[in-house]
LOTI-978530 format. One line per 5 residues: number of its first residue (from 0); their letters; for each residue z, y, x of C-alpha. Coordinates in steps of 0.25 Angstrom, whole numbers, padded with zeros to 4 digits. Layout:
NUM = A = Z,Y,X ~ ...
END
This chain:
0 = XXXXX = 0076,-0074,-0034 ~ 0078,-0077,-0049 ~ 0068,-0073,-0059 ~ 0070,-0061,-0067 ~ 0067,-0067,-0081
5 = XXXXX = 0061,-0080,-0086 ~ 0046,-0075,-0086 ~ 0047,-0065,-0074 ~ 0035,-0065,-0065 ~ 0033,-0061,-0051
10 = XXXXX = 0022,-0062,-0040 ~ 0015,-0055,-0028 ~ 0002,-0047,-0028 ~ -0005,-0042,-0016 ~ -0013,-0030,-0017
15 = XXXXX = -0025,-0030,-0007 ~ -0038,-0022,-0004 ~ -0045,-0013,0005 ~ -0038,0000,0010 ~ -0038,0012,0001
20 = XXXXX = -0041,0005,-0013 ~ -0027,0009,-0019 ~ -0018,-0003,-0016 ~ -0006,0006,-0013 ~ -0009,0015,-0024
25 = XXXXX = -0009,0003,-0033 ~ 0004,-0003,-0028 ~ 0011,0011,-0030 ~ 0006,0011,-0044 ~ 0011,-0003,-0047
30 = XXXXX = 0025,0000,-0042 ~ 0026,0015,-0047 ~ 0029,0021,-0034 ~ 0024,0024,-0020 ~ 0026,0012,-0010
35 = XXXXX = 0012,0011,-0004 ~ 0006,0024,0002 ~ -0008,0029,-0003 ~ -0019,0036,0004 ~ -0034,0037,0003
40 = XXXXX = -0035,0032,0018 ~ -0037,0017,0019 ~ -0027,0008,0025 ~ -0015,0016,0020 ~ -0006,0004,0018
45 = XXXXX = -0002,-0003,0031 ~ 0009,-0013,0025 ~ 0009,-0023,0014 ~ 0018,-0016,0004 ~ 0026,-0024,-0006
50 = XXXXX = 0028,-0018,-0020 ~ 0035,-0024,-0032 ~ 0031,-0022,-0046 ~ 0042,-0026,-0056 ~ 0044,-0027,-0071
55 = XXXXX = 0054,-0035,-0080 ~ 0043,-0046,-0081 ~ 0037,-0047,-0067 ~ 0037,-0043,-0052 ~ 0024,-0041,-0044
60 = XXXXX = 0026,-0040,-0029 ~ 0014,-0032,-0023 ~ 0009,-0031,-0009 ~ 0000,-0019,-0005 ~ -0008,-0022,0007
65 = XXXXX = -0015,-0014,0018 ~ -0030,-0012,0014 ~ -0038,-0023,0020 ~ -0048,-0017,0030 ~ -0054,-0020,0044
70 = XXXXX = -0042,-0017,0054 ~ -0044,-0008,0066 ~ -0031,-0010,0073 ~ -0018,-0019,0073 ~ -0012,-0010,0061
75 = XXXXX = -0025,-0013,0053 ~ -0025,-0028,0056 ~ -0010,-0028,0051 ~ -0014,-0021,0038 ~ -0025,-0031,0036
80 = XXXXX = -0016,-0043,0039 ~ -0006,-0037,0029 ~ -0016,-0036,0018 ~ -0021,-0050,0020 ~ -0007,-0056,0021
85 = XXXXX = -0004,-0050,0007 ~ -0013,-0060,0001 ~ -0002,-0071,0005 ~ 0009,-0075,-0005 ~ 0004,-0067,-0017
90 = XXXXX = 0001,-0070,-0031 ~ -0011,-0061,-0034 ~ -0020,-0052,-0026 ~ -0023,-0038,-0030 ~ -0036,-0033,-0024
95 = XXXXX = -0037,-0018,-0025 ~ -0051,-0012,-0023 ~ -0056,0003,-0025 ~ -0065,0001,-0037 ~ -0071,0015,-0034
100 = XXXXX = -0078,0010,-0021 ~ -0088,-0001,-0018 ~ -0083,-0015,-0014 ~ -0080,-0015,0001 ~ -0083,-0027,0010
105 = XXXXX = -0069,-0028,0013 ~ -0066,-0030,-0001 ~ -0076,-0042,-0002 ~ -0068,-0048,0010 ~ -0055,-0046,0003
110 = XXXXX = -0061,-0053,-0009 ~ -0064,-0065,0000 ~ -0050,-0065,0005 ~ -0045,-0065,-0010 ~ -0053,-0077,-0013
115 = XXXXX = -0047,-0085,-0002 ~ -0033,-0082,-0006 ~ -0035,-0089,-0020 ~ -0025,-0079,-0026 ~ -0028,-0072,-0039
120 = XXXXX = -0033,-0058,-0037 ~ -0034,-0045,-0045 ~ -0044,-0035,-0042 ~ -0040,-0021,-0044 ~ -0051,-0010,-0045
125 = XXXXX = -0043,0002,-0041 ~ -0047,0017,-0042 ~ -0054,0015,-0055 ~ -0050,0030,-0058 ~ -0061,0034,-0048
130 = XXXXX = -0072,0027,-0056 ~ -0079,0027,-0069 ~ -0076,0015,-0078 ~ -0091,0011,-0078 ~ -0090,0010,-0063
135 = XXXXX = -0079,-0001,-0064 ~ -0087,-0012,-0070 ~ -0097,-0014,-0058 ~ -0085,-0014,-0048 ~ -0078,-0025,-0057
140 = XXXXX = -0091,-0033,-0057 ~ -0093,-0032,-0042 ~ -0079,-0037,-0038 ~ -0079,-0048,-0049 ~ -0092,-0053,-0042
145 = XXXXX = -0084,-0054,-0029 ~ -0072,-0062,-0034 ~ -0066,-0068,-0047 ~ -0054,-0058,-0047 ~ -0043,-0063,-0057
150 = XXXXX = -0042,-0049,-0062 ~ -0049,-0035,-0060 ~ -0041,-0023,-0063 ~ -0046,-0009,-0062 ~ -0035,0001,-0059
155 = XXXXX = -0032,0015,-0054 ~ -0020,0014,-0045 ~ -0019,0029,-0044 ~ -0018,0031,-0059 ~ -0011,0018,-0062
160 = XXXXX = -0022,0014,-0071 ~ -0024,-0001,-0073 ~ -0011,-0004,-0064 ~ -0004,-0010,-0076 ~ -0016,-0020,-0079
165 = XXXXX = -0016,-0024,-0064 ~ -0001,-0027,-0065 ~ -0003,-0035,-0078 ~ -0014,-0043,-0071 ~ -0005,-0046,-0059
170 = XXXXX = 0005,-0052,-0069 ~ -0004,-0063,-0072 ~ -0002,-0069,-0058 ~ 0013,-0068,-0058 ~ 0022,-0080,-0060
175 = XXXXX = 0036,-0081,-0065 ~ 0045,-0078,-0053 ~ 0056,-0071,-0047 ~ 0058,-0056,-0046 ~ 0056,-0055,-0031
180 = XXXXX = 0061,-0040,-0030 ~ 0071,-0031,-0037 ~ 0063,-0024,-0048 ~ 0066,-0011,-0042 ~ 0059,-0014,-0029
185 = XXXXX = 0045,-0009,-0028 ~ 0042,-0011,-0013 ~ 0047,-0019,-0001 ~ 0044,-0006,0008 ~ 0056,0000,0014
190 = XXXXX = 0058,0015,0011 ~ 0055,0018,0026 ~ 0042,0011,0025 ~ 0038,0018,0012 ~ 0042,0032,0018
195 = XXXXX = 0034,0029,0031 ~ 0022,0025,0022 ~ 0023,0038,0014 ~ 0023,0046,0027 ~ 0010,0039,0031
200 = XXXXX = 0004,0041,0017 ~ 0005,0056,0019 ~ -0001,0055,0032 ~ -0013,0047,0026 ~ -0015,0058,0016
205 = XXXXX = -0014,0070,0025 ~ -0020,0066,0039 ~ -0034,0063,0044 ~ -0038,0048,0042 ~ -0035,0043,0056
210 = XXXXX = -0021,0049,0058 ~ -0013,0042,0047 ~ -0019,0028,0050 ~ -0013,0030,0064 ~ 0001,0033,0060
215 = XXXXX = 0013,0025,0057 ~ 0026,0030,0051 ~ 0040,0026,0056 ~ 0052,0030,0048 ~ 0062,0031,0059
220 = XXXXX = 0074,0035,0050 ~ 0077,0035,0035 ~ 0091,0041,0032 ~ 0096,0039,0018 ~ 0105,0050,0013
225 = XXXXX = 0110,0052,-0001 ~ 0101,0063,-0005 ~ 0090,0062,0006 ~ 0083,0052,0015 ~ 0080,0057,0029
230 = XXXXX = 0067,0050,0035 ~ 0062,0051,0049 ~ 0048,0046,0052 ~ 0039,0045,0064 ~ 0024,0046,0062
235 = XXXXX = 0017,0038,0073 ~ 0002,0041,0076 ~ -0007,0036,0086 ~ -0013,0049,0093 ~ -0007,0062,0097
240 = XXXXX = -0018,0069,0090 ~ -0013,0062,0077 ~ 0001,0067,0080 ~ -0004,0081,0080 ~ -0012,0079,0066
245 = XXXXX = 0001,0073,0060 ~ 0010,0084,0064 ~ 0000,0095,0061 ~ 0000,0109,0064 ~ 0014,0114,0065
250 = XXXXX = 0019,0101,0059 ~ 0012,0104,0046 ~ 0006,0090,0044 ~ 0018,0082,0047 ~ 0026,0091,0037
255 = XXXXX = 0016,0088,0026 ~ 0016,0073,0029 ~ 0032,0074,0028 ~ 0032,0082,0016 ~ 0022,0073,0008
260 = XXXXX = 0029,0061,0013 ~ 0043,0066,0010 ~ 0039,0068,-0005 ~ 0035,0053,-0007 ~ 0047,0048,0001
265 = XXXXX = 0056,0056,-0008 ~ 0050,0049,-0020 ~ 0051,0036,-0014 ~ 0066,0038,-0010 ~ 0069,0046,-0023
270 = XXXXX = 0077,0056,-0014 ~ 0074,0067,-0004 ~ 0069,0064,0009 ~ 0069,0071,0023 ~ 0057,0066,0031
275 = XXXXX = 0055,0069,0046 ~ 0042,0065,0053 ~ 0039,0064,0068 ~ 0025,0060,0074 ~ 0023,0051,0086
280 = XXXXX = 0011,0045,0093 ~ 0010,0030,0095 ~ -0004,0027,0101 ~ -0012,0016,0094 ~ 0000,0010,0086
285 = XXXXX = -0009,0004,0076 ~ -0013,-0007,0087 ~ 0002,-0010,0091 ~ 0008,-0022,0085 ~ 0022,-0017,0089
290 = XXXXX = 0020,-0003,0083 ~ 0014,-0008,0070 ~ 0026,-0017,0068 ~ 0035,-0006,0072 ~ 0030,0003,0061
295 = XXXXX = 0033,-0007,0051 ~ 0018,-0011,0049 ~ 0019,-0026,0053 ~ 0027,-0037,0048 ~ 0031,-0049,0055
END
């Protein structure tokens, strides 16, 4: 692919870190729209999500990874493998931590992994909006004592504070190169996948802790019409009791999930959407290689 101009720069950046530190919020803030779902429950992201940030001078291709954690099933192992593989074929690592909480043991292990890669790494101290300024310096000192990060950037992905500084620092690790993607492209995720993830996000917001982690969403049909897109989706859960919770009394919970999801899907599609949801039970699907792949969660 030809270079856009003589000094056009491009490169790849992998966003890594523990669950619930704000990686997806950061990615959405960078590209200016929702492509990764957000929840205060850990392990929200299941796939590596590619996002593209383009200007007239540069293009940065980001991967947002599942949070690195101790896996409890085959789905969890897939998520950890996806996060680890994101460190391959990248120019700079973006290690995101929640600055408002103490350093976790897993984060110390991540730092050891970073050291082994030999790649430049920018430490992003997220959620500084939850802290007083004087609390930040000891956090910076603690992380600096662990590793010689190439750059340390305090940000609030939620308020967009400091994101421009982070982008400027990432530029230092780009080289003159091609425009890998059309400048209008913001993600490699198909609309079906984003729609499914939006539905799952609303379930994470509305349901008890265990239920949404045991669900998978399959978009069985997406029918484009001039003024509306018809979407038919099946929610798979692991237990019959979970099915009852998802549907709710008189179908109220399922209606609430559908209404909230439809609003975000319409923003994504920039047109009206009709959304029909069904709920089915698939026992222990998170330990089935076949079902994990069938739900689009495993790449060959």
